[in-house]
Every structure is written in C-alpha cells, then in structure tokens.
C-alpha positions as CSV (number, residue, x, y, z in Angstrom):
1,M,0.0,0.0,0.0
2,T,1.4,3.4,-0.9
3,T,1.1,6.5,1.1
4,T,-1.4,7.9,-1.5
5,D,-3.7,4.9,-0.7
6,R,-3.9,5.9,2.9
7,N,-5.9,8.5,4.8
8,R,-4.0,10.5,7.4
9,L,-5.6,11.0,10.9
10,T,-4.3,13.4,13.5
11,L,-5.0,12.6,17.2
12,E,-4.5,14.6,20.3
13,L,-3.7,12.3,23.2
14,S,-3.9,12.8,26.9
15,P,-0.6,12.6,28.8
16,A,-1.7,9.3,30.3
17,V,-2.5,7.7,27.0
18,A,0.7,9.0,25.4
19,S,2.7,7.5,28.3
20,L,1.0,4.2,28.0
21,L,1.7,4.1,24.3
22,D,5.3,5.0,25.0
23,H,5.5,2.1,27.5
24,I,4.0,-0.4,25.0
25,S,6.3,0.9,22.3
26,G,9.3,0.4,24.5
27,I,8.3,-3.2,25.2
28,T,7.2,-4.2,21.7
29,G,9.5,-2.2,19.6
30,S,6.5,-1.1,17.5
31,T,5.9,2.6,16.8
32,K,3.0,4.4,18.5
33,T,1.4,4.7,15.1
34,Q,1.6,0.9,14.5
35,I,0.1,0.3,18.0
36,V,-2.8,2.6,17.5
37,Q,-3.4,1.4,13.9
38,T,-3.5,-2.2,15.2
39,A,-5.8,-1.3,18.1
40,I,-8.3,0.5,15.8
41,T,-8.3,-2.4,13.3
42,D,-8.8,-4.9,16.1
43,A,-11.7,-2.8,17.6
44,L,-13.5,-2.2,14.3
45,P,-15.9,-5.2,14.5
46,D,-17.1,-4.1,17.9
47,L,-17.3,-0.5,16.9
48,L,-19.4,-1.4,13.9
49,A,-21.7,-3.6,16.0
50,R,-22.2,-0.7,18.4
51,A,-22.9,1.7,15.6
52,D,-25.5,-0.7,14.1
53,L,-27.2,-1.1,17.4
54,L,-27.3,2.7,17.9
55,K,-28.8,3.1,14.4
56,K,-31.4,0.4,15.1
57,R,-32.4,1.9,18.4
58,H,-32.6,5.4,16.8
59,N,-34.9,4.0,14.1
60,E,-37.1,2.3,16.8
61,L,-37.4,5.5,18.7
62,T,-38.2,7.5,15.6
63,S,-40.8,5.0,14.6
64,Q,-42.4,5.1,18.0
65,K,-42.6,8.9,17.9
66,T,-44.2,8.8,14.4
67,Q,-46.8,6.2,15.5
68,K,-47.8,8.3,18.6
69,R,-48.8,11.2,16.4
C-alpha cells in the first residue's frame, strides 16, 4: 500500500494515553502509530456492531414517535 492509498488522521492524546503508548512501544519495539493502527483495526468489528445497534435503536425511537402522532 502506498502513502497515497492511505488517509491520514491526527490525534490529540492525553498525557496518560501517550505515556501508555510509549510504554507499550518500548516493550514491543513497535511505533506508536503501529500500535494505534492495530488497536483500531482490532476494535472495528465491535465499533461497527455498536454503531449498528445505535442506528437500530434510533430507528425504533423515531418509529415510536411517528406512531404516537
């Protein structure tokens, strides 16, 4: 994958999160970017499931409001 195939994301981290990433980086030898990239990729299925549930609940609530009118 080339750099033109990627999207860049800028994050602001709390000092505590930055310190934890530094710690993990020191142990694993991975860069902080690699650690965050892996964490996001690993978490995507759960994040998508949450988003789908939120959308479903929103649609249910919207439908209920419409039916009460």
